[in-house]
C-alpha positions as a Markdown table, in Angstrom:
| # | Residue | x | y | z |
|---|---|---|---|---|
| 1 | Met | 0.0 | 0.0 | 0.0 |
| 2 | Gly | 3.0 | 2.3 | -0.1 |
| 3 | Lys | 2.9 | 3.2 | -3.8 |
| 4 | Leu | 2.0 | 6.7 | -5.0 |
| 5 | Ile | -1.4 | 6.9 | -6.8 |
| 6 | Glu | -1.3 | 9.2 | -9.7 |
| 7 | Ile | -4.3 | 11.5 | -10.3 |
| 8 | Glu | -5.0 | 12.4 | -13.9 |
| 9 | Thr | -8.7 | 12.4 | -14.7 |
| 10 | Phe | -11.7 | 10.6 | -13.2 |
| 11 | His | -12.3 | 8.6 | -16.3 |
| 12 | Gln | -8.8 | 7.4 | -16.7 |
| 13 | Gln | -8.2 | 6.5 | -13.1 |
| 14 | Ala | -11.6 | 5.4 | -11.7 |
| 15 | Ala | -10.9 | 1.7 | -12.1 |
| 16 | Asp | -7.6 | 1.9 | -10.2 |
| 17 | Trp | -9.2 | 3.9 | -7.4 |
| 18 | Ile | -12.1 | 1.5 | -7.0 |
| 19 | Gly | -9.6 | -1.4 | -6.8 |
| 20 | Thr | -7.7 | 0.4 | -4.1 |
| 21 | Ile | -10.8 | 1.3 | -2.1 |
| 22 | Arg | -12.1 | -2.3 | -2.3 |
| 23 | Ala | -8.7 | -3.7 | -1.1 |
| 24 | Ile | -8.7 | -1.2 | 1.8 |
| 25 | His | -12.2 | -2.2 | 2.8 |
| 26 | Arg | -11.4 | -6.0 | 2.7 |
| 27 | Glu | -8.1 | -5.6 | 4.5 |
| 28 | Arg | -9.1 | -3.1 | 7.2 |
| 29 | Leu | -12.9 | -3.4 | 7.5 |
| 30 | Gly | -13.4 | -7.1 | 6.5 |
| 31 | Arg | -16.1 | -6.3 | 3.9 |
| 32 | Glu | -16.8 | -4.9 | 0.5 |
| 33 | Pro | -17.8 | -1.2 | 0.2 |
| 34 | Thr | -21.3 | -0.3 | -0.7 |
| 35 | Asp | -22.1 | 1.6 | -3.8 |
| 36 | Arg | -22.8 | 4.7 | -1.7 |
| 37 | Glu | -19.4 | 4.4 | 0.0 |
| 38 | Leu | -17.7 | 4.0 | -3.4 |
| 39 | Asp | -19.4 | 7.2 | -4.6 |
| 40 | Asp | -18.3 | 9.1 | -1.5 |
| 41 | His | -14.7 | 7.9 | -1.7 |
| 42 | Leu | -14.5 | 8.7 | -5.4 |
| 43 | Cys | -15.9 | 12.2 | -5.1 |
| 44 | Trp | -13.2 | 13.0 | -2.7 |
| 45 | Ile | -10.3 | 11.2 | -4.5 |
| 46 | Val | -10.9 | 13.2 | -7.7 |
| 47 | Ser | -10.0 | 16.3 | -5.7 |
| 48 | Pro | -6.3 | 16.2 | -4.6 |
| 49 | Pro | -5.0 | 19.2 | -2.7 |
| 50 | Leu | -4.3 | 22.5 | -4.5 |
| 51 | Gly | -0.8 | 22.3 | -6.1 |
| 52 | Ser | -0.8 | 18.5 | -6.2 |
| 53 | Thr | -1.8 | 15.9 | -8.8 |
| 54 | Gln | -1.6 | 12.9 | -6.6 |
| 55 | Trp | -2.6 | 11.2 | -3.3 |
| 56 | His | -0.5 | 8.8 | -1.3 |
| 57 | Ala | -2.2 | 5.4 | -0.7 |
| 58 | Glu | -1.8 | 6.0 | 3.0 |
| 59 | Glu | -3.9 | 9.1 | 2.7 |
| 60 | Ile | -6.6 | 7.2 | 0.9 |
| 61 | Thr | -6.6 | 4.6 | 3.6 |
| 62 | Ala | -6.9 | 7.3 | 6.3 |
| 63 | Phe | -9.9 | 8.8 | 4.5 |
| 64 | Val | -11.6 | 5.4 | 4.0 |
| 65 | Met | -11.3 | 4.6 | 7.7 |
| 66 | Gly | -12.3 | 8.1 | 8.7 |
| 67 | Leu | -15.4 | 8.1 | 6.6 |
| 68 | Asp | -16.4 | 4.7 | 8.0 |
| 69 | Glu | -16.1 | 6.2 | 11.5 |
| 70 | Tyr | -17.8 | 9.4 | 10.5 |
| 71 | Lys | -20.9 | 7.8 | 9.0 |
| 72 | Asn | -21.5 | 5.7 | 12.2 |
| 73 | Arg | -21.4 | 8.7 | 14.5 |
| 74 | Gln | -24.5 | 10.5 | 15.6 |
| 75 | Pro | -24.8 | 13.8 | 13.7 |
| 76 | Pro | -23.9 | 16.8 | 15.9 |
| 77 | Thr | -26.6 | 19.1 | 17.0 |
| 78 | Pro | -26.6 | 21.9 | 14.4 |
| 79 | Gln | -25.3 | 25.2 | 15.7 |
| 80 | Pro | -26.6 | 28.6 | 14.5 |
| 81 | Pro | -24.1 | 29.6 | 11.8 |
| 82 | Ala | -22.4 | 33.0 | 12.0 |
| 83 | Phe | -24.0 | 34.1 | 8.7 |
| 84 | Leu | -24.6 | 37.6 | 9.9 |
| 85 | Glu | -20.9 | 38.2 | 10.3 |
| 86 | Arg | -19.4 | 40.1 | 7.4 |
| 87 | Leu | -16.9 | 38.2 | 5.3 |
| 88 | His | -13.5 | 39.3 | 4.0 |
| 89 | Cys | -11.0 | 37.6 | 1.8 |
| 90 | Glu | -7.5 | 36.4 | 2.8 |
| 91 | Gly | -5.7 | 34.9 | -0.2 |
| 92 | Thr | -8.0 | 32.3 | -1.8 |
| 93 | Arg | -10.3 | 31.9 | 1.2 |
| 94 | Phe | -13.4 | 33.7 | 2.6 |
| 95 | Leu | -13.2 | 34.3 | 6.3 |
| 96 | Thr | -15.7 | 35.6 | 8.8 |
| 97 | Glu | -15.0 | 38.5 | 11.1 |
| 98 | Ser | -14.0 | 36.0 | 13.8 |
| 99 | Gly | -11.6 | 34.3 | 11.5 |
| 100 | Gln | -13.6 | 31.2 | 10.7 |
| 101 | Pro | -13.5 | 29.9 | 7.1 |
| 102 | Phe | -16.6 | 30.3 | 5.0 |
| 103 | Tyr | -17.1 | 27.5 | 2.4 |
| 104 | Trp | -19.2 | 28.7 | -0.5 |
| 105 | Arg | -22.1 | 26.3 | -1.1 |
| 106 | Gly | -24.3 | 28.1 | -3.6 |
| 107 | Ala | -27.4 | 27.5 | -5.7 |
| 108 | Thr | -28.6 | 29.4 | -8.8 |
| 109 | Trp | -31.8 | 31.2 | -7.9 |
| 110 | Phe | -32.1 | 33.5 | -10.8 |
| 111 | Arg | -35.8 | 34.5 | -10.5 |
| 112 | Gly | -35.8 | 34.6 | -6.7 |
| 113 | Phe | -35.8 | 38.4 | -6.4 |
| 114 | Gln | -38.4 | 38.7 | -9.2 |
| 115 | Arg | -40.7 | 36.3 | -7.4 |
| 116 | Phe | -40.3 | 38.2 | -4.1 |
| 117 | Cys | -41.1 | 41.5 | -5.9 |
| 118 | Ala | -44.2 | 39.9 | -7.3 |
| 119 | Gly | -45.5 | 39.2 | -3.8 |
| 120 | Glu | -44.9 | 35.4 | -3.8 |
| 121 | Asp | -44.2 | 33.5 | -0.6 |
| 122 | Val | -40.6 | 32.6 | -1.3 |
| 123 | Arg | -39.8 | 31.2 | 2.2 |
| 124 | Pro | -40.4 | 27.5 | 1.2 |
| 125 | Gly | -37.8 | 27.7 | -1.5 |
| 126 | Leu | -35.3 | 29.4 | 0.8 |
| 127 | Arg | -35.9 | 26.7 | 3.5 |
| 128 | Trp | -35.4 | 23.9 | 1.0 |
| 129 | Ala | -32.1 | 25.4 | -0.1 |
| 130 | Lys | -31.0 | 25.9 | 3.5 |
| 131 | Ala | -31.9 | 22.3 | 4.4 |
| 132 | Leu | -29.8 | 21.0 | 1.4 |
| 133 | Gly | -26.7 | 22.7 | 2.8 |
| 134 | Val | -26.8 | 25.8 | 0.5 |
| 135 | Asn | -25.5 | 29.0 | 2.1 |
| 136 | Val | -25.5 | 31.4 | -0.9 |
| 137 | Leu | -28.3 | 32.0 | -3.4 |
| 138 | Arg | -27.3 | 33.6 | -6.7 |
| 139 | Val | -30.1 | 35.9 | -7.9 |
| 140 | Leu | -30.4 | 38.2 | -11.0 |
| 141 | Gly | -31.2 | 41.9 | -10.7 |
| 142 | Met | -32.7 | 42.1 | -14.2 |
| 143 | Phe | -33.4 | 39.9 | -17.2 |
| 144 | Asn | -35.3 | 40.1 | -20.5 |
| 145 | Gly | -35.0 | 36.9 | -22.5 |
| 146 | Asn | -35.3 | 33.2 | -22.2 |
| 147 | Ile | -36.3 | 33.1 | -18.5 |
| 148 | Gly | -38.8 | 35.9 | -18.7 |
| 149 | Arg | -39.0 | 39.7 | -18.2 |
| 150 | Phe | -37.8 | 41.6 | -15.1 |
| 151 | Ile | -37.0 | 45.2 | -15.7 |
| 152 | Pro | -36.1 | 47.4 | -12.7 |
| 153 | Ala | -37.8 | 50.5 | -14.2 |
| 154 | Glu | -41.1 | 48.6 | -14.3 |
| 155 | Gln | -40.9 | 47.5 | -10.7 |
| 156 | Pro | -42.2 | 50.0 | -8.1 |
| 157 | Ser | -40.1 | 50.2 | -5.0 |
| 158 | Tyr | -37.3 | 48.1 | -6.5 |
| 159 | Phe | -34.6 | 49.2 | -4.1 |
| 160 | Gly | -36.8 | 49.1 | -1.0 |
| 161 | Leu | -37.8 | 45.5 | -2.0 |
| 162 | Leu | -34.1 | 44.7 | -2.5 |
| 163 | Asp | -33.4 | 45.8 | 1.1 |
| 164 | Glu | -36.3 | 43.7 | 2.3 |
| 165 | Tyr | -35.1 | 40.7 | 0.3 |
| 166 | Phe | -31.7 | 40.6 | 1.9 |
| 167 | Leu | -33.3 | 41.0 | 5.4 |
| 168 | Leu | -35.4 | 37.9 | 4.6 |
| 169 | Leu | -32.4 | 35.9 | 3.4 |
| 170 | Ala | -30.7 | 36.8 | 6.7 |
| 171 | Glu | -33.7 | 35.6 | 8.7 |
| 172 | Glu | -33.3 | 32.3 | 6.9 |
| 173 | Asp | -29.5 | 32.2 | 7.6 |
| 174 | Leu | -28.7 | 32.6 | 3.9 |
| 175 | Arg | -26.4 | 34.9 | 1.9 |
| 176 | Gly | -27.2 | 36.3 | -1.5 |
| 177 | Glu | -25.0 | 36.9 | -4.5 |
| 178 | Phe | -26.8 | 39.7 | -6.4 |
| 179 | Thr | -25.9 | 39.5 | -10.0 |
| 180 | Ile | -26.8 | 43.0 | -11.3 |
| 181 | Phe | -26.7 | 42.8 | -15.0 |
| 182 | Ala | -28.2 | 40.1 | -17.3 |
| 183 | Asp | -29.6 | 40.9 | -20.7 |
| 184 | Ala | -28.5 | 44.6 | -20.2 |
| 185 | Gln | -28.3 | 45.0 | -24.0 |
| 186 | Arg | -32.1 | 44.8 | -24.0 |
| 187 | Ile | -32.8 | 46.7 | -20.8 |
| 188 | Met | -30.1 | 49.4 | -20.0 |
| 189 | Thr | -27.5 | 50.1 | -22.7 |
| 190 | Asp | -26.3 | 53.6 | -21.6 |
| 191 | Val | -23.1 | 53.3 | -19.5 |
| 192 | Thr | -23.9 | 56.3 | -17.4 |
| 193 | Ala | -27.3 | 54.8 | -16.5 |
| 194 | Gln | -25.6 | 51.4 | -15.8 |
| 195 | Arg | -23.1 | 53.1 | -13.4 |
| 196 | Arg | -25.9 | 55.0 | -11.6 |
| 197 | Phe | -27.8 | 51.7 | -11.3 |
| 198 | Val | -24.8 | 49.9 | -9.8 |
| 199 | Asp | -24.3 | 52.7 | -7.3 |
| 200 | Gln | -27.9 | 52.5 | -6.2 |
| 201 | Val | -27.8 | 48.7 | -5.8 |
| 202 | Ser | -24.5 | 49.0 | -3.9 |
| 203 | Gln | -26.0 | 51.5 | -1.5 |
| 204 | Val | -28.5 | 48.9 | -0.5 |
| 205 | Leu | -26.2 | 45.9 | -0.4 |
| 206 | Cys | -23.6 | 47.6 | 1.8 |
| 207 | Leu | -26.2 | 47.8 | 4.6 |
| 208 | His | -26.3 | 44.0 | 4.8 |
| 209 | Pro | -23.6 | 41.7 | 6.0 |
| 210 | Asn | -24.9 | 38.7 | 4.0 |
| 211 | Thr | -24.3 | 40.1 | 0.5 |
| 212 | Phe | -22.0 | 39.4 | -2.4 |
| 213 | Glu | -22.2 | 41.6 | -5.4 |
| 214 | Glu | -21.5 | 40.4 | -9.0 |
| 215 | Ile | -21.5 | 43.2 | -11.5 |
| 216 | Gly | -23.0 | 40.9 | -14.1 |
| 217 | Asn | -23.5 | 37.5 | -15.7 |
| 218 | Glu | -21.2 | 36.4 | -18.5 |
| 219 | Tyr | -20.0 | 39.8 | -19.6 |
| 220 | Pro | -19.2 | 38.9 | -23.2 |
| 221 | Gln | -23.0 | 38.4 | -24.0 |
| 222 | Asn | -24.9 | 40.5 | -21.4 |
| 223 | Gly | -24.5 | 44.1 | -22.5 |
| 224 | Phe | -22.0 | 45.5 | -20.0 |
| 225 | Lys | -18.2 | 45.9 | -19.8 |
| 226 | Pro | -16.5 | 45.1 | -16.4 |
| 227 | Glu | -13.9 | 47.9 | -17.0 |
| 228 | Asp | -16.7 | 50.5 | -16.8 |
| 229 | Phe | -17.2 | 49.8 | -13.1 |
| 230 | His | -15.2 | 49.8 | -9.9 |
| 231 | Lys | -15.2 | 47.7 | -6.8 |
| 232 | Val | -17.2 | 49.2 | -3.9 |
| 233 | Asp | -15.7 | 49.2 | -0.5 |
| 234 | Gly | -17.6 | 47.2 | 2.1 |
| 235 | Ile | -19.1 | 44.7 | -0.3 |
| 236 | Leu | -17.4 | 41.6 | -1.6 |
| 237 | Thr | -17.5 | 42.1 | -5.3 |
| 238 | Ser | -16.9 | 40.0 | -8.5 |
| 239 | Met | -16.6 | 42.2 | -11.6 |
| 240 | Gly | -18.4 | 39.6 | -13.7 |
| 241 | Ser | -18.3 | 36.0 | -14.9 |
| 242 | Gly | -16.8 | 34.9 | -18.2 |
| 243 | Leu | -18.5 | 32.8 | -20.8 |
| 244 | Gly | -17.9 | 29.1 | -20.8 |
| 245 | Asp | -14.2 | 28.5 | -20.8 |
| 246 | Gly | -13.5 | 32.2 | -21.0 |
| 247 | Pro | -11.9 | 34.0 | -18.0 |
| 248 | Pro | -13.9 | 35.9 | -15.4 |
| 249 | Ala | -13.3 | 39.6 | -15.1 |
| 250 | Leu | -10.4 | 40.6 | -12.9 |
| 251 | Gly | -10.2 | 43.4 | -10.3 |
| 252 | Gly | -12.8 | 42.3 | -7.8 |
| 253 | Asp | -12.5 | 40.7 | -4.3 |
| 254 | Tyr | -13.3 | 37.3 | -5.8 |
| 255 | Leu | -13.7 | 35.6 | -9.2 |
| 256 | Thr | -16.8 | 33.9 | -10.5 |
| 257 | Leu | -15.8 | 31.1 | -12.9 |
| 258 | His | -18.1 | 29.5 | -15.5 |
| 259 | Ser | -16.2 | 26.4 | -16.4 |
| 260 | Arg | -16.7 | 23.7 | -19.0 |
| 261 | Arg | -19.6 | 21.4 | -17.9 |
| 262 | Gly | -17.8 | 18.0 | -17.6 |
| 263 | Val | -16.7 | 16.3 | -14.4 |
| 264 | Asp | -13.1 | 16.9 | -15.4 |
| 265 | Trp | -13.4 | 20.7 | -15.7 |
| 266 | Trp | -10.3 | 21.2 | -13.6 |
| 267 | Cys | -8.1 | 19.4 | -16.2 |
| 268 | Arg | -8.1 | 22.6 | -18.3 |
| 269 | Ala | -4.8 | 23.0 | -16.5 |
| 270 | Pro | -4.4 | 20.5 | -13.6 |
| 271 | Glu | -2.7 | 21.7 | -10.5 |
| 272 | Gly | 0.9 | 20.6 | -10.7 |
| 273 | Ser | 0.9 | 20.7 | -14.5 |
| 274 | Leu | 3.9 | 23.1 | -14.7 |
| 275 | Gln | 6.0 | 20.6 | -12.6 |
| 276 | Asp | 4.9 | 17.6 | -14.6 |
| 277 | Pro | 5.4 | 17.9 | -18.4 |
| 278 | Asn | 3.7 | 14.5 | -18.9 |
| 279 | Val | 0.3 | 15.6 | -17.5 |
| 280 | Lys | -2.4 | 15.1 | -20.2 |
| 281 | Asn | -5.6 | 17.1 | -21.0 |
| 282 | Asn | -3.8 | 20.4 | -20.7 |
| 283 | Pro | -4.3 | 21.9 | -24.2 |
| 284 | Lys | -3.3 | 25.4 | -23.2 |
| 285 | Gly | 0.0 | 24.6 | -21.4 |
| 286 | Ser | 0.3 | 27.0 | -18.4 |
| 287 | Asp | -3.0 | 28.8 | -19.1 |
| 288 | Trp | -5.8 | 28.2 | -16.6 |
| 289 | Tyr | -9.1 | 29.7 | -17.8 |
| 290 | Gly | -7.3 | 32.6 | -19.3 |
| 291 | Phe | -4.9 | 33.1 | -16.4 |
| 292 | Pro | -1.2 | 32.3 | -16.2 |
| 293 | Tyr | -0.9 | 29.4 | -13.8 |
| 294 | Pro | -1.3 | 29.6 | -10.9 |
| 295 | Pro | -4.5 | 31.6 | -10.9 |
| 296 | Pro | -4.8 | 34.9 | -9.0 |
| 297 | Asn | -4.5 | 34.8 | -5.3 |
| 298 | Val | -8.2 | 35.6 | -4.5 |
| 299 | Pro | -11.2 | 33.3 | -3.8 |
| 300 | Ile | -12.5 | 31.6 | -7.0 |
| 301 | Val | -16.0 | 30.3 | -7.1 |
| 302 | Leu | -17.2 | 27.8 | -9.7 |
| 303 | Asp | -20.5 | 29.8 | -10.0 |
| 304 | Glu | -22.2 | 28.2 | -13.0 |
| 305 | Pro | -21.0 | 24.6 | -13.6 |
| 306 | Met | -22.9 | 21.7 | -15.2 |
| 307 | Gly | -26.6 | 22.0 | -14.8 |
| 308 | Ala | -29.3 | 19.4 | -14.0 |
| 309 | Gly | -32.4 | 19.2 | -16.1 |
| 310 | Ile | -36.1 | 18.4 | -15.7 |
| 311 | Glu | -36.9 | 14.9 | -17.0 |
| 312 | Gly | -37.4 | 14.8 | -20.7 |
| 313 | Lys | -35.8 | 18.1 | -21.4 |
| 314 | Asp | -32.9 | 18.0 | -23.9 |
| 315 | Gly | -29.5 | 19.4 | -23.0 |
| 316 | Arg | -29.2 | 18.7 | -19.3 |
| 317 | Asp | -30.9 | 15.5 | -18.3 |
| 318 | Asn | -28.2 | 13.2 | -19.8 |
| 319 | Thr | -25.6 | 14.0 | -17.0 |
| 320 | Pro | -25.2 | 11.2 | -14.5 |
| 321 | Trp | -26.4 | 12.4 | -11.1 |
| 322 | Lys | -23.2 | 11.2 | -9.4 |
| 323 | His | -21.1 | 13.5 | -11.5 |
| 324 | Phe | -22.6 | 16.3 | -9.5 |
| 325 | Ala | -20.9 | 14.8 | -6.4 |
| 326 | Phe | -17.6 | 14.6 | -8.1 |
| 327 | His | -17.9 | 18.1 | -9.6 |
| 328 | Ala | -18.9 | 19.8 | -6.2 |
| 329 | Ser | -16.2 | 17.9 | -4.3 |
| 330 | Ala | -13.5 | 19.0 | -6.8 |
| 331 | Ala | -14.6 | 22.6 | -6.6 |
| 332 | Ala | -14.7 | 22.5 | -2.8 |
| 333 | Cys | -11.2 | 21.1 | -2.6 |
| 334 | Arg | -9.6 | 23.2 | -5.3 |
| 335 | Leu | -11.5 | 26.5 | -5.2 |
| 336 | Ala | -13.5 | 28.5 | -2.6 |
| 337 | Gly | -16.6 | 26.6 | -3.5 |
| 338 | Ser | -19.3 | 26.1 | -6.1 |
| 339 | Thr | -22.9 | 26.8 | -7.0 |
| 340 | Leu | -25.5 | 24.2 | -8.0 |
| 341 | His | -27.1 | 25.0 | -11.3 |
| 342 | Gly | -30.1 | 23.7 | -13.3 |
| 343 | Asp | -33.5 | 24.2 | -14.7 |
| 344 | Ser | -35.6 | 24.5 | -11.5 |
| 345 | Leu | -33.0 | 26.6 | -9.8 |
| 346 | Ile | -33.0 | 29.0 | -12.7 |
| 347 | Asn | -36.7 | 29.5 | -12.1 |
| 348 | Ala | -36.3 | 29.6 | -8.3 |
| 349 | Val | -38.6 | 26.7 | -7.6 |
| 350 | Val | -38.0 | 23.5 | -5.6 |
| 351 | Pro | -36.8 | 20.7 | -7.8 |
| 352 | Thr | -38.1 | 17.1 | -7.9 |
| 353 | Gly | -37.2 | 13.7 | -9.2 |
| 354 | Arg | -33.9 | 13.1 | -11.0 |
| 355 | Glu | -33.1 | 16.8 | -10.9 |
| 356 | Leu | -33.4 | 16.9 | -7.1 |
| 357 | Ala | -31.1 | 13.8 | -6.9 |
| 358 | Cys | -28.4 | 15.7 | -8.8 |
| 359 | Tyr | -28.5 | 18.5 | -6.3 |
| 360 | Glu | -28.5 | 16.1 | -3.4 |
| 361 | Ala | -25.5 | 14.4 | -4.8 |
| 362 | Gly | -23.7 | 17.8 | -5.2 |
| 363 | Ala | -24.4 | 18.6 | -1.6 |
| 364 | Arg | -23.0 | 15.3 | -0.6 |
| 365 | Gly | -19.9 | 16.1 | -2.6 |
| 366 | Trp | -19.5 | 19.3 | -0.6 |
| 367 | Ala | -19.9 | 17.4 | 2.7 |
| 368 | Val | -17.4 | 14.7 | 1.8 |
| 369 | Ser | -14.8 | 17.2 | 0.7 |
| 370 | Leu | -14.6 | 18.5 | 4.3 |
| 371 | Leu | -13.6 | 15.0 | 5.5 |
| 372 | Arg | -10.5 | 14.8 | 3.4 |
| 373 | Pro | -7.2 | 14.5 | 5.3 |
| 374 | Gln | -5.8 | 18.0 | 5.9 |
């Protein structure tokens, strides 16, 4: 068991990992692992530490034994989280005012603020998200396209309702990432008007300790330029997400990455690739999503990864649910966290069926990532 286990991609190495896990179970626990245990082990193993492309077999043994002990414990009594503490960034981590790490466990909730403005009772959805383990909801401040019409100028008391919405999130122990611009090319094209609107939004958000501000969604296609804006003191700000494999905008407190959708998204430039010229799946050499490797020393959130679909809808529902566990675990280990994404979440409604199973698997990947050897 002393050999070094090389980590390349999940697809290339899964058979070897499964063999190792089965051998550890037989040798140390006297039984074969269940399918659920194999999934838990794999969604951790695909995520070696930052700066590494490999695990020692001894570390895998420690994790297998630790997870067996963990799952047989009584769950601890939940403690009220310190969600009302403001966050700040230190290097690649979010920290609370008291110095505790904050792990981003997000969910797309694009129409959440629109539904609130329309007078809907949004608490059931917030409570579902909280129960799943989500601590950040990503909501849009405007849109006029595929998901409907929500134009600030048509909404009476927009900024007063924005204040009330973040108070409601705080009551439910949730944070919100407010993505200001989406479809701005069909809503607000004048740069002066855009800047004024960002200033008005920021004046509200800075009053609340549970806010993140993203200037806009996928800036190459949503009618705004990140360089037209500046970061606001007192609010953790992303200057905007990129499109697909494109880089997010720089200059903010944290970066919002929209990666490729496969389980091996991190192979765009695997950690350690500069030290190992034989690493495969690195088509851009030292480039990591548009950045020279290593990426900037700020928190990076995988904010719109692979999405889950409603049964029968083309485009999303062919992704195996367990890939969501692998994906979320990799983001939790390698980045500051990730955001679950998919059809029901886009519409800010509670999912069901196979789509729900995908999000539950993602949340399980988050949880398992915290059990890895430090």
